[in-house]
N, CA, C and O of each residue as an XYZ file, in Angstrom:
900
protein
N      31.720     -0.539      4.991
C      30.592     -1.353      5.587
C      29.285     -1.450      5.278
O      28.380     -1.641      6.090
N      29.107     -1.245      3.413
C      28.208     -1.675      2.987
C      28.430     -3.156      2.662
O      27.445     -3.878      2.513
N      29.562     -3.606      2.554
C      29.050     -5.033      2.055
C      29.249     -6.244      3.832
O      29.159     -7.472      3.816
N      29.525     -5.357      5.146
C      29.725     -6.299      5.908
C      28.283     -6.343      6.345
O      27.868     -7.307      6.989
N      27.440     -5.244      5.988
C      25.844     -4.772      6.565
C      24.890     -6.041      5.850
O      24.052     -6.704      6.460
N      25.308     -6.207      4.183
C      25.169     -7.121      3.242
C      25.016     -8.436      3.867
O      24.064     -9.178      4.105
N      25.988     -8.460      4.007
C      26.225     -9.806      5.188
C      25.515    -10.413      5.968
O      25.380    -11.621      6.164
N      25.213     -9.842      6.263
C      24.509     -9.580      7.986
C      23.239    -10.586      7.937
O      23.151    -11.154      6.848
N      22.197    -10.946      8.913
C      20.921    -11.319      8.949
C      20.792     -9.855      9.499
O      21.485     -8.898      9.844
N      19.244    -10.331      9.350
C      18.650     -8.656     10.029
C      18.172     -8.483     11.349
O      17.155     -7.876     11.685
N      18.799     -8.930     11.901
C      18.516     -8.367     13.312
C      20.037     -8.327     13.723
O      20.280     -7.569     14.663
N      21.458     -9.240     13.001
C      22.802     -8.954     13.296
C      22.488     -7.135     13.016
O      22.783     -6.168     13.718
N      21.762     -7.229     11.661
C      22.089     -5.594     11.146
C      21.386     -4.865     12.746
O      21.901     -4.047     13.507
N      20.391     -5.380     12.799
C      19.873     -4.394     13.548
C      21.358     -3.750     14.852
O      21.914     -2.670     15.055
N      21.439     -4.885     15.323
C      22.499     -4.933     16.350
C      23.730     -3.978     16.722
O      24.058     -3.211     17.627
N      24.271     -4.507     15.393
C      25.291     -3.341     14.615
C      25.094     -2.181     14.105
O      26.006     -1.392     13.857
N      24.133     -2.013     13.944
C      23.687     -0.405     13.680
C      23.526      0.157     15.135
O      24.314      0.910     15.707
N      22.399     -0.333     15.604
C      22.626     -0.062     17.156
C      23.765      0.383     17.871
O      23.774      1.369     18.608
N      24.971     -0.555     17.578
C      26.553     -0.782     18.470
C      27.162      0.316     18.191
O      27.766      0.958     19.050
N      27.066      0.729     16.742
C      27.478      1.607     16.004
C      27.082      3.371     16.110
O      27.736      4.412     16.067
N      25.850      3.058     16.247
C      25.132      4.738     16.760
C      25.456      5.040     18.196
O      25.417      6.189     18.635
N      25.732      4.138     18.821
C      25.646      3.662     20.421
C      27.263      4.198     20.997
O      27.512      5.029     21.870
N      27.964      3.594     20.372
C      29.594      4.236     20.223
C      29.718      5.814     20.312
O      30.510      6.558     20.890
N      28.511      6.039     19.426
C      28.777      7.632     18.969
C      28.319      8.443     19.722
O      29.006      9.463     19.781
N      27.120      8.440     20.563
C      26.261      8.508     21.740
C      27.022      8.547     22.903
O      27.207      9.492     23.669
N      27.441      7.410     22.945
C      28.457      7.617     24.019
C      29.739      8.211     24.737
O      29.880      8.368     25.950
N      30.909      8.594     23.432
C      31.605      9.020     23.361
C      31.561     10.269     24.891
O      32.575     10.483     25.554
N      30.836     10.628     25.051
C      30.784     12.021     25.930
C      30.674     10.750     27.096
O      31.408      9.868     26.651
N      30.253     10.422     28.004
C      29.799      9.504     29.173
C      28.510     10.600     29.990
O      27.815     10.118     30.884
N      28.399     11.500     29.718
C      27.231     12.456     30.699
C      26.257     12.073     29.712
O      25.296     11.697     30.384
N      25.936     11.947     28.378
C      25.077     12.065     27.338
C      23.933     11.386     27.958
O      24.373     10.557     28.754
N      22.357     11.388     27.922
C      21.663     10.825     27.595
C      21.045     11.173     26.735
O      20.282     11.968     27.284
N      20.780     11.157     25.644
C      20.516     11.027     24.300
C      20.188      9.817     23.957
O      21.000      8.901     24.088
N      18.784      9.587     23.397
C      18.821      8.581     22.533
C      18.921      8.458     21.044
O      18.787      9.473     20.361
N      19.104      7.514     20.591
C      20.000      7.163     19.677
C      18.148      8.462     18.307
O      18.302      9.303     17.421
N      16.837      7.876     18.922
C      15.924      8.498     18.167
C      15.158      9.228     19.048
O      15.138      9.020     20.262
N      14.392     10.263     18.347
C      13.434     10.962     19.755
C      12.731     10.186     19.654
O      11.839     10.967     19.989
N      11.963      8.869     19.420
C      10.930      8.023     19.897
C      11.293      6.796     19.874
O      12.203      6.977     19.064
N      11.345      5.640     20.097
C      11.690      4.771     20.104
C      11.155      3.673     19.910
O      10.467      3.114     20.765
N      11.545      2.901     18.013
C      10.306      1.848     17.785
C       9.910      0.866     18.552
O      10.093      0.726     19.761
N       9.167     -0.048     17.551
C       8.273     -0.797     18.346
C       9.129     -2.197     17.597
O      10.044     -2.029     16.791
N       8.688     -3.425     17.988
C       9.508     -4.731     17.789
C       8.663     -6.037     17.651
O       8.747     -6.933     18.491
N       7.884     -6.109     16.614
C       7.142     -7.259     16.870
C       7.205     -8.805     16.530
O       6.357     -9.687     16.659
N       8.716     -8.831     15.971
C       8.928    -10.582     15.308
C      10.653    -10.779     15.579
O      11.473    -10.020     16.096
N      10.707    -11.334     15.337
C      12.900    -12.016     15.755
C      13.105    -11.486     14.659
O      14.315    -11.546     14.882
N      13.056    -10.957     13.544
C      14.070    -10.238     12.835
C      14.448     -9.015     13.469
O      15.607     -8.705     13.192
N      13.542     -7.788     14.634
C      13.672     -6.780     15.109
C      13.565     -5.758     13.689
O      14.345     -4.860     13.371
N      12.337     -6.219     12.973
C      12.273     -4.894     11.858
C      11.354     -3.704     12.538
O      10.155     -3.801     12.797
N      12.155     -2.617     12.753
C      11.438     -1.724     13.424
C       9.510     -0.612     13.175
O       8.682     -0.153     12.388
N       9.640     -0.674     13.623
C       8.129     -0.147     13.495
C       7.659      1.688     14.091
O       8.279      1.914     15.130
N       7.030      2.551     13.791
C       7.188      3.640     14.433
C       5.286      3.578     14.446
O       4.674      3.200     13.448
N       4.756      3.903     15.403
C       3.747      4.333     15.518
C       3.548      4.905     16.756
O       4.263      4.686     17.734
N       1.929      6.138     16.714
C       2.116      7.046     17.901
C       1.800      6.464     18.901
O       1.501      5.273     18.807
N       1.773      7.004     19.938
C       1.646      6.131     21.615
C      -0.113      5.685     21.314
O      -0.635      4.794     21.985
N      -0.813      6.366     20.333
C      -2.176      6.288     21.105
C      -2.845      5.086     18.752
O      -3.704      4.875     17.896
N      -2.166      4.983     18.991
C      -2.438      3.855     17.672
C      -3.145      2.848     17.635
O      -2.809      1.920     18.371
N      -4.429      2.676     16.722
C      -4.905      1.506     17.466
C      -4.164      0.397     16.643
O      -4.609     -0.751     16.682
N      -2.924      0.726     15.813
C      -2.332     -0.248     15.747
C      -1.765     -1.215     16.745
O      -1.853     -2.428     16.556
N      -1.291     -0.797     17.607
C      -1.069     -1.257     18.706
C      -1.772     -2.257     19.680
O      -1.114     -2.904     20.495
N      -3.342     -2.380     19.554
C      -3.949     -2.989     20.191
C      -3.867     -4.475     19.769
O      -4.700     -5.298     20.148
N      -2.709     -4.811     18.879
C      -3.356     -6.496     17.695
C      -1.273     -6.641     17.925
O      -0.648     -7.688     18.098
N      -0.573     -4.907     17.816
C       0.522     -5.700     17.872
C       1.758     -6.593     18.943
O       2.187     -6.330     20.067
N       1.884     -7.091     18.518
C       3.203     -8.078     19.887
C       3.473     -7.619     20.445
O       4.251     -6.686     20.249
N       2.689     -8.203     22.308
C       3.485     -7.548     22.999
C       3.630     -9.245     24.243
O       3.277    -10.417     24.110
N       4.476     -8.290     25.579
C       5.090     -9.938     26.404
C       3.404    -10.683     26.585
O       2.465     -9.887     26.571
N       3.135    -11.983     26.727
C       2.411    -12.172     27.538
C       2.294    -12.911     28.670
O       3.352    -13.534     28.766
N       1.505    -13.210     29.679
C       1.033    -13.055     30.720
C       2.535    -14.328     30.861
O       3.274    -14.443     29.883
N       2.818    -15.211     32.211
C       3.677    -15.580     32.382
C       3.741    -15.850     34.297
O       3.644    -14.812     34.951
N       3.834    -16.657     34.785
C       3.871    -17.140     36.318
C       5.407    -17.361     36.907
O       5.715    -18.547     36.789
N       6.465    -16.562     37.509
C       7.608    -16.965     37.980
C       8.040    -16.926     39.161
O       7.634    -15.919     39.743
N       8.685    -17.578     39.778
C       9.596    -17.068     40.987
C      11.012    -16.703     41.356
O      12.049    -17.244     40.974
N      10.796    -15.294     42.481
C      11.702    -14.844     42.198
C      13.073    -15.501     43.477
O      13.153    -16.726     43.571
N      13.998    -14.670     44.319
C      14.966    -14.618     44.441
C      14.719    -14.229     46.427
O      15.568    -14.140     47.313
N      13.243    -14.089     46.477
C      13.065    -13.809     47.766
C      11.902    -15.066     47.778
O      11.917    -15.584     48.894
N      11.081    -15.597     47.039
C      10.257    -16.848     47.034
C       8.713    -15.938     46.745
O       7.621    -16.240     47.227
N       9.002    -14.791     45.844
C       7.724    -14.783     45.680
C       6.950    -14.221     44.602
O       7.180    -13.042     44.332
N       6.028    -14.869     43.897
C       5.421    -14.953     42.816
C       5.649    -13.637     41.599
O       5.425    -12.451     41.840
N       5.940    -13.959     40.818
C       6.465    -13.074     39.872
C       5.049    -13.189     38.380
O       4.683    -14.226     37.827
N       4.500    -11.608     38.070
C       3.719    -12.713     36.970
C       3.926    -10.539     36.154
O       4.588     -9.537     36.426
N       2.874    -10.958     35.154
C       3.102    -10.008     33.835
C       2.964     -8.578     34.504
O       3.540     -7.557     34.129
N       1.762     -8.753     35.962
C       0.934     -7.450     36.910
C       2.572     -6.593     37.786
O       2.704     -5.468     38.267
N       3.511     -7.702     37.666
C       4.313     -7.102     38.610
C       5.836     -5.858     38.044
O       6.873     -5.342     38.459
N       5.059     -5.943     37.006
C       5.345     -4.886     35.866
C       4.471     -4.231     35.538
O       4.635     -3.603     34.492
N       3.671     -4.139     35.986
C       2.122     -2.614     35.436
C       2.813     -1.835     35.368
O       3.872     -1.664     35.971
N       2.209     -1.123     34.467
C       2.815      0.700     34.525
C       4.521      0.968     34.342
O       4.960      2.116     34.272
N       5.327     -0.126     34.282
C       6.696     -0.399     34.699
C       7.369     -0.084     33.047
O       6.585      0.132     32.123
N       8.355     -0.087     32.896
C       9.034     -0.099     32.276
C      10.265     -1.056     33.182
O      10.577     -0.999     34.372
N      10.836     -2.016     31.950
C      11.792     -2.961     32.029
C      13.264     -3.559     31.638
O      13.924     -2.874     30.857
N      13.505     -4.079     31.841
C      14.858     -4.449     31.156
C      15.120     -5.883     31.630
O      15.238     -6.179     32.819
N      15.214     -6.864     30.483
C      15.366     -8.686     30.746
C      16.045     -9.158     29.968
O      15.953     -8.830     28.785
N      17.030    -10.171     30.448
C      17.886    -10.790     29.800
C      18.158    -13.039     30.251
O      18.096    -13.633     31.327
N      18.236    -13.183     29.853
C      18.580    -14.604     30.436
C      19.639    -15.285     31.083
O      20.609    -14.893     30.434
N      20.002    -15.934     31.811
C      21.403    -16.383     32.589
C      21.433    -17.487     33.108
O      20.395    -18.136     32.972
N      22.391    -18.042     33.763
C      22.488    -19.411     34.811
C      23.636    -18.938     35.681
O      24.658    -18.331     35.361
N      23.093    -19.490     37.198
C      24.203    -18.935     37.967
C      25.805    -19.267     38.251
O      26.878    -18.800     38.634
N      24.806    -20.976     37.538
C      26.445    -21.355     37.345
C      27.581    -21.228     35.769
O      28.719    -21.695     35.703
N      26.932    -20.558     34.775
C      27.436    -19.931     33.776
C      28.853    -19.166     33.845
O      28.985    -17.947     33.950
N      29.784    -20.025     33.774
C      31.721    -19.419     33.336
C      31.916    -18.563     32.212
O      32.997    -18.083     31.871
N      30.435    -18.339     31.465
C      31.141    -17.205     30.124
C      30.704    -15.899     29.989
O      31.520    -15.024     30.278
N      29.420    -15.515     29.553
C      29.066    -14.580     29.351
C      28.206    -14.063     30.943
O      28.217    -12.906     31.363
N      27.696    -14.923     31.444
C      26.733    -14.604     32.537
C      27.485    -13.495     33.611
O      26.959    -12.427     33.926
N      28.447    -13.830     33.970
C      29.384    -12.649     34.892
C      29.022    -11.197     34.386
O      28.428    -10.394     35.105
N      29.485    -10.877     32.895
C      29.736     -9.559     32.411
C      27.993     -9.195     32.417
O      27.531     -8.226     33.021
N      27.105    -10.246     31.568
C      25.820     -9.449     31.659
C      25.094     -9.356     33.385
O      24.173     -8.638     33.776
N      25.650    -10.042     33.903
C      25.668     -9.378     35.490
C      25.602     -8.230     36.273
O      24.715     -7.728     36.963
N      27.005     -7.869     35.943
C      27.561     -7.046     36.045
C      27.100     -5.732     35.311
O      27.210     -4.584     35.742
N      26.651     -6.071     34.311
C      26.022     -4.575     33.417
C      24.495     -4.684     34.015
O      24.018     -3.580     34.276
N      23.729     -5.687     34.254
C      22.741     -5.029     34.964
C      22.492     -4.440     35.858
O      21.414     -3.932     36.165
N      23.833     -4.434     36.590
C      23.928     -4.229     37.812
C      24.273     -2.835     37.254
O      23.296     -2.114     37.457
N      25.262     -2.154     36.632
C      24.987     -0.469     36.059
C      23.973     -0.261     35.806
O      23.710      0.891     36.152
N      22.920     -0.879     35.232
C      21.437     -0.348     35.130
C      20.491     -0.347     36.807
O      19.635      0.385     37.305
N      21.159     -1.477     37.202
C      20.286     -0.935     38.546
C      20.878      0.176     40.035
O      20.305      0.570     41.051
N      22.235      0.358     39.498
C      22.537      1.449     39.973
C      21.777      2.640     39.649
O      21.318      3.406     40.496
N      21.636      2.793     38.151
C      21.464      3.827     37.432
C      19.940      4.199     37.904
O      19.514      5.194     38.492
N      19.311      3.075     37.446
C      17.850      3.584     38.039
C      17.136      3.194     39.767
O      15.976      3.013     40.136
N      18.381      3.186     40.461
C      18.254      2.998     41.788
C      17.205      3.391     42.484
O      16.392      2.526     42.812
N      17.098      4.053     42.667
C      15.986      5.646     43.530
C      14.494      5.539     41.908
O      13.393      6.065     42.069
N      14.808      4.908     40.783
C      13.376      5.379     40.305
C      12.773      4.614     39.948
O      13.216      3.604     39.401
N      11.438      4.884     40.169
C      10.507      2.922     40.737
C       9.476      2.941     39.406
O       8.324      2.577     39.644
N       9.797      3.340     38.012
C       9.499      3.225     37.631
C      10.044      1.946     36.288
O       9.383      1.584     35.315
N      11.478      1.487     36.708
C      12.262      0.826     36.066
C      12.470     -0.496     37.077
O      12.454     -0.619     38.302
N      12.609     -1.132     36.312
C      12.819     -2.529     37.110
C      13.295     -3.811     36.342
O      12.487     -4.477     35.695
N      14.150     -4.025     36.395
C      15.025     -5.555     36.454
C      14.345     -6.730     36.609
O      13.718     -7.057     37.617
N      14.543     -7.706     35.053
C      14.485     -8.957     34.953
C      15.347     -9.800     34.168
O      15.877     -9.715     33.060
N      15.305    -10.893     35.383
C      16.491    -11.810     35.117
C      16.077    -13.262     34.734
O      15.555    -13.679     35.767
N      16.024    -14.359     33.710
C      15.578    -15.773     34.192
C      16.539    -16.513     34.103
O      17.354    -16.299     33.206
N      16.736    -17.687     35.081
C      16.997    -18.664     34.783
C      16.914    -19.695     33.556
O      15.830    -20.276     33.498
N      17.945    -20.074     32.457
C      17.926    -20.845     32.271
C      18.043    -22.559     32.378
O      18.054    -23.324     31.413
N      18.137    -22.982     33.981
C      18.588    -23.866     33.988
C      17.783    -23.943     35.518
O      18.372    -24.162     36.577
N      16.460    -23.737     35.393
C      15.796    -23.406     36.425
C      15.456    -24.917     37.858
O      15.072    -24.805     39.022
N      15.805    -26.121     37.070
C      16.179    -27.130     37.628
C      17.160    -26.898     39.168
O      16.972    -27.198     40.347
N      18.096    -26.309     38.520
C      19.270    -25.977     39.161
C      19.565    -25.044     40.414
O      20.329    -25.191     41.368
N      18.724    -24.080     40.080
C      18.698    -22.495     40.100
C      17.623    -22.158     41.080
O      17.427    -20.945     41.015
N      16.829    -22.736     41.977
C      16.007    -23.144     42.745
C      16.562    -21.038     43.397
O      17.459    -20.221     43.188
N      14.848    -21.202     44.479
C      14.798    -20.259     44.868
C      16.345    -19.598     45.795
O      16.813    -18.465     45.685
N      16.875    -20.759     46.692
C      17.391    -20.822     47.514
C      18.782    -20.418     47.170
O      19.528    -19.767     47.902
N      19.088    -20.924     45.835
C      20.268    -20.577     45.195
C      20.180    -19.056     44.292
O      21.185    -18.403     44.012
N      18.972    -18.712     43.967
C      19.059    -17.604     43.162
C      19.108    -16.565     44.200
O      19.179    -15.364     43.938
N      19.056    -17.212     45.755
C      18.937    -15.462     47.265
C      20.353    -15.401     46.827
O      20.882    -14.589     46.067
N      21.008    -16.700     47.627
C      22.178    -16.567     47.334
C      23.333    -15.261     46.427
O      24.041    -14.267     46.588
N      22.659    -16.501     45.179
C      23.722    -15.732     43.793
C      23.301    -14.176     44.340
O      24.366    -13.561     44.381
N      22.185    -13.272     44.782
C      21.185    -12.066     44.825
C      22.428    -11.316     45.463
O      22.940    -10.300     44.994
N      22.957    -12.195     46.971
C      23.322    -11.250     47.781
C      24.789    -11.460     47.216
O      25.146    -10.282     47.188
N      25.861    -12.176     46.752
C      26.629    -12.322     46.207
C      27.222    -11.197     45.081
O      28.374    -11.018     44.685
N      26.120    -10.604     44.779
C      26.465     -9.848     43.039
C      25.764     -9.086     43.368
O      25.493     -8.363     42.409
N      24.883     -8.574     44.911
C      24.668     -7.033     45.156
C      23.386     -6.739     44.729
O      23.073     -5.549     44.693
N      22.303     -7.864     44.285
C      20.942     -7.370     43.437
C      19.738     -7.097     44.793
O      19.311     -7.798     45.711
N      19.594     -6.237     44.503
C      18.337     -5.692     44.988
C      16.885     -6.245     44.727
O      16.396     -6.540     43.636
N      16.312     -6.317     45.963
C      15.430     -7.772     45.160
C      14.219     -6.861     44.728
O      13.558     -7.269     43.772
N      13.993     -6.126     45.096
C      12.707     -4.859     44.781
C      12.970     -4.145     43.540
O      11.991     -3.619     43.012
N      14.540     -3.978     42.755
C      14.896     -3.419     41.596
C      14.481     -4.768     40.585
O      13.522     -4.931     39.831
N      15.599     -5.608     40.912
C      16.188     -6.850     40.311
C      15.373     -8.059     40.859
O      15.303     -8.580     41.972
N      14.862     -8.275     39.815
C      13.691     -9.498     39.977
C      14.754    -10.789     38.892
O      14.940    -10.676     37.680
N      15.379    -12.103     39.928
C      16.331    -13.346     39.378
C      15.011    -14.038     38.974
O      14.122    -13.507     39.639
N      14.658    -14.700     38.420
C      13.257    -15.952     38.493
C      13.852    -17.441     38.162
O      14.958    -17.605     37.647
N      13.154    -18.278     38.452
C      12.705    -19.808     37.861
C      11.641    -20.306     38.288
O      11.162    -19.920     39.354
N      11.040    -21.297     37.514
C       9.889    -21.471     37.471
C      10.215    -22.770     36.540
O      11.310    -23.260     36.260
N       9.084    -23.110     36.209
C       9.354    -24.455     34.339
C      10.038    -23.742     33.432
O       9.960    -22.713     32.760
N      10.869    -24.831     33.695
C      11.467    -24.530     32.179
C      10.915    -24.618     30.786
O      11.637    -24.227     29.869
N       9.678    -25.104     30.513
C       9.200    -24.638     29.025
C       8.747    -23.143     29.050
O       8.775    -22.485     28.010
N       8.334    -22.611     30.217
C       8.030    -21.520     30.068
C       8.744    -20.391     30.124
O       8.314    -19.279     29.819
N      10.020    -20.684     30.575
C      11.085    -19.303     30.488
C      12.026    -19.566     28.881
O      12.779    -18.689     28.456
N      11.847    -20.684     28.261
C      11.669    -20.877     27.659
C      11.280    -20.576     26.377
O      12.002    -20.227     25.443
N       9.604    -20.798     26.405
C       8.622    -20.005     25.291
C       8.559    -18.129     25.388
O       7.944    -17.387     24.622
N       9.464    -17.708     26.661
C       8.894    -16.649     26.807
C      10.410    -15.828     25.973
O      10.445    -14.703     25.476
N      11.382    -16.714     26.049
C      12.678    -16.054     25.544
C      12.779    -16.522     24.089
O      13.892    -16.350     23.591
N      11.702    -17.163     23.184
C      12.447    -17.692     22.221
C      11.252    -16.780     21.126
O      11.483    -16.103     20.124
N       9.337    -17.259     22.134
C       8.591    -16.297     21.699
C       8.177    -15.351     21.704
O       7.687    -14.744     20.751
N       8.314    -14.938     23.062
C       7.898    -13.550     23.517
C       8.637    -12.237     23.342
O       8.268    -11.144     22.911
N      10.251    -12.857     23.997
C      11.350    -11.572     23.970
C      12.225    -11.881     22.303
O      12.626    -10.988     21.557
N      12.339    -13.350     22.061
C      13.020    -13.373     20.120
C      14.662    -13.335     20.885
O      15.584    -13.494     20.085
N      14.957    -13.185     22.000
C      16.291    -12.904     22.066
C      17.584    -13.835     21.455
O      18.748    -13.515     21.693
N      17.208    -15.090     20.592
C      18.512    -15.451     20.267
C      18.455    -14.976     18.745
O      17.545    -14.449     18.106
N      19.733    -15.344     18.399
C      20.010    -14.965     17.113
C      19.466    -15.643     16.082
O      18.902    -15.085     15.140
N      19.626    -17.079     16.223
C      19.375    -18.144     15.068
C      18.214    -18.140     13.897
O      17.579    -19.108     13.477
N      18.138    -16.919     13.543
C      16.979    -17.003     12.587
C      17.133    -17.777     11.979
O      18.233    -18.286     11.766
N      15.739    -18.230     11.347
C      15.549    -19.694     10.461
C      16.259    -20.827     11.241
O      16.701    -21.728     10.528
N      16.486    -20.970     12.834
C      17.111    -22.565     12.412
C      15.778    -23.039     13.664
O      15.792    -22.313     14.657
N      14.786    -24.057     13.664
C      14.360    -24.243     14.117
C      15.166    -24.989     15.563
O      16.291    -25.477     15.671
N      14.443    -24.883     16.211
C      15.182    -25.450     17.983
C      13.655    -26.062     18.498
O      12.548    -25.525     18.475
N      14.102    -27.467     18.990
C      12.893    -27.976     19.773
C      13.180    -27.135     20.876
O      14.244    -26.515     20.886
N      12.159    -27.007     22.048
C      11.413    -26.422     22.851
C      12.670    -26.756     23.797
O      13.455    -25.809     23.854
N      13.182    -28.290     24.828
C      14.160    -27.972     25.470
C      15.496    -27.967     24.772
O      16.326    -28.593     25.431
N      16.020    -27.414     23.542
C      16.806    -27.205     22.798
C      17.513    -25.767     24.392
O      16.832    -25.154     25.214
N      18.908    -25.762     24.197
C      19.105    -25.115     25.470
C      19.553    -23.369     25.376
O      20.615    -23.464     24.760
N      19.399    -22.240     25.569
C      18.887    -21.149     25.227
C      20.285    -20.675     25.832
O      20.901    -21.251     26.728
N      20.630    -19.606     25.222
C      21.653    -18.796     25.481
C      22.199    -18.054     25.079
O      22.939    -18.320     24.132
N      22.109    -16.606     25.642
C      21.913    -15.583     24.935
C      22.607    -14.518     25.596
O      22.466    -14.567     26.818
N      23.601    -13.183     25.004
C      24.206    -12.659     25.763
C      22.859    -11.425     25.541
O      23.346    -10.556     26.265
N      21.677    -10.870     25.088
C      21.208     -9.982     25.041
C      20.219     -9.600     25.912
O      19.537    -10.422     26.524
N      20.032     -7.852     26.057
C      19.480     -7.356     26.741
C      17.880     -6.692     25.928
O      18.102     -6.289     24.787
N      16.461     -6.559     26.362
C      15.308     -6.468     25.578
C      15.033     -5.287     26.861
O      15.353     -5.207     28.047
N      14.119     -4.292     25.718
C      13.825     -3.398     26.210
C      12.021     -3.766     26.352
O      11.230     -4.215     25.521
N      11.855     -3.366     27.715
C      10.098     -3.567     27.544
C       9.330     -2.236     28.066
O       9.779     -1.549     28.984
N       8.098     -1.943     27.365
C       8.035     -0.759     27.917
C       6.621     -0.738     28.395
O       5.929     -1.752     28.299
N       6.237      0.188     28.821
C       4.532      0.051     30.392
C       3.511     -0.954     29.637
O       2.726     -1.499     30.413
N       3.417     -1.190     28.725
C       2.146     -1.276     27.643
C       2.652     -2.937     27.151
O       2.050     -3.449     26.207
N       4.047     -3.900     28.016
C       4.645     -4.686     27.515
C       5.102     -5.135     25.905
O       5.378     -6.228     25.409
N       5.040     -3.769     25.360
C       5.664     -3.954     24.319
C       7.552     -4.183     23.801
O       8.319     -3.863     24.709
N       8.108     -4.583     22.747
C       9.527     -4.551     22.928
C       9.832     -3.336     22.436
O       9.244     -3.139     21.373
N      10.620     -2.303     22.833
C      11.513     -1.259     22.493
C      12.526     -0.969     22.053
O      12.862      0.108     21.563
N      13.567     -2.641     22.293
C      15.161     -2.258     21.941
C      15.473     -3.463     22.427
O      14.994     -4.038     23.403
N      16.507     -3.892     21.505
C      17.579     -5.043     22.026
C      18.854     -4.935     22.272
O      19.456     -4.723     21.220
N      19.456     -4.978     23.064
C      21.396     -4.335     23.234
C      22.048     -5.513     23.457
O      21.325     -6.204     24.175
N      22.916     -5.993     23.228
C      23.868     -6.627     23.276
C      24.658     -6.860     25.209
O      25.788     -6.492     25.531
N      24.160     -7.194     25.662
C      24.685     -6.868     27.127
C      25.991     -7.169     27.176
O      26.450     -6.871     28.278
N      26.920     -7.713     26.322
C      28.264     -7.901     26.370
C      28.618     -6.243     26.767
O      29.231     -5.851     27.761
N      28.052     -5.451     25.705
C      28.700     -4.514     25.431
C      28.525     -3.164     25.698
O      27.488     -2.624     25.313
N      29.897     -2.138     26.665
C      29.432     -1.223     27.208
C      28.793     -0.025     26.512
O      28.031      0.590     27.257
N      28.895      0.420     25.391
C      28.344      1.030     24.419
C      27.335      0.852     24.358
O      26.549      1.734     24.013
N      26.990     -0.287     24.651
C      25.643     -0.555     24.096
C      24.368     -0.225     25.329
O      23.297      0.374     25.233
N      25.146     -1.021     26.665
C      24.578     -0.458     27.276
C      24.399      1.037     28.377
O      23.836      1.098     29.470
N      25.204      2.284     27.493
C      25.051      3.387     27.764
C      24.146      3.524     26.704
O      23.143      4.012     27.224
N      24.000      3.411     25.852
C      22.722      3.631     24.779
C      21.430      2.727     25.614
O      20.387      3.379     25.629
N      21.341      1.576     26.190
C      20.018      1.260     26.686
C      19.770      2.384     27.784
O      18.647      2.771     28.110
N      20.946      2.850     28.302
C      20.276      3.456     29.944
C      19.570      4.625     29.262
O      18.424      4.870     29.638
N      20.334      5.675     27.920
C      20.042      7.038     27.268
C      18.226      6.482     26.881
O      17.243      7.094     27.298
N      18.174      5.376     26.121
C      16.977      4.727     25.554
C      15.874      4.558     26.397
O      14.712      4.784     26.061
N      16.386      3.997     27.939
C      15.053      4.478     28.646
C      14.832      5.471     29.367
O      14.011      5.322     30.272
N      15.529      6.864     29.185
C      15.420      7.807     29.489
C      14.075      8.384     28.049
O      12.989      8.939     28.214
N      14.728      7.974     26.810
C      13.707      8.601     26.646
C      13.004      8.505     26.638
O      12.285      9.504     26.654
N      12.161      6.591     26.586
C      10.898      5.822     26.642
C       9.994      6.312     28.148
O       8.825      6.022     28.402
N      10.680      6.899     28.764
C      10.022      7.391     30.326
C       9.089      8.998     29.377
O       7.923      9.379     29.475
N      10.100      9.479     28.653
C       9.120     10.482     28.500
C       8.134     10.730     27.901
O       7.368     11.688     28.008
N       8.111      9.512     26.974
C       6.395      9.264     26.308
C       5.395      9.492     27.441
O       4.188      9.380     27.230
């Protein structure tokens, strides 16, 4: 295990560690216990964990998700204020994706079911092909996948803004150190957990059932803060 960890990039190490701990935590399907007592904060693409007290002055300048303006499947304008005082999970997909997206959508559905009646928790999925995924297309996709509009926002908008959010705000790609052009295709299986103050508190493999169960446990932990 130590040899494997030495060969991995920092972000991959974090993901592998989360998956391993997540597997152990999820061996009992009824377990809602997080892997740690308090979730860390993440401020850059290396996903190096930092722990702060909730009232720490360091958090005033620590990385947080910037403002944005997008449109959801109901034609509603969605901004950072939509998620004010909310915990949310975000990912990036496209409706015609034949590969990983259907499983990602299914796992976001698991989260939707788990927190259906919890007004504190929302879901946000960004289309990475917004020129194709119009409001009408997203509306049909939402209907076919059982997406509940007030709980789970599928959003389209300007590609430049969506890609900026994915790469500069949520750090969803794993190619650390690889420079990409602004319009290079963005494709990732990662889910990101955001707290009520727009801080990143976790990253998870959206294709992995154990990781999804760990994400659920971490949301319950975050709700206690």
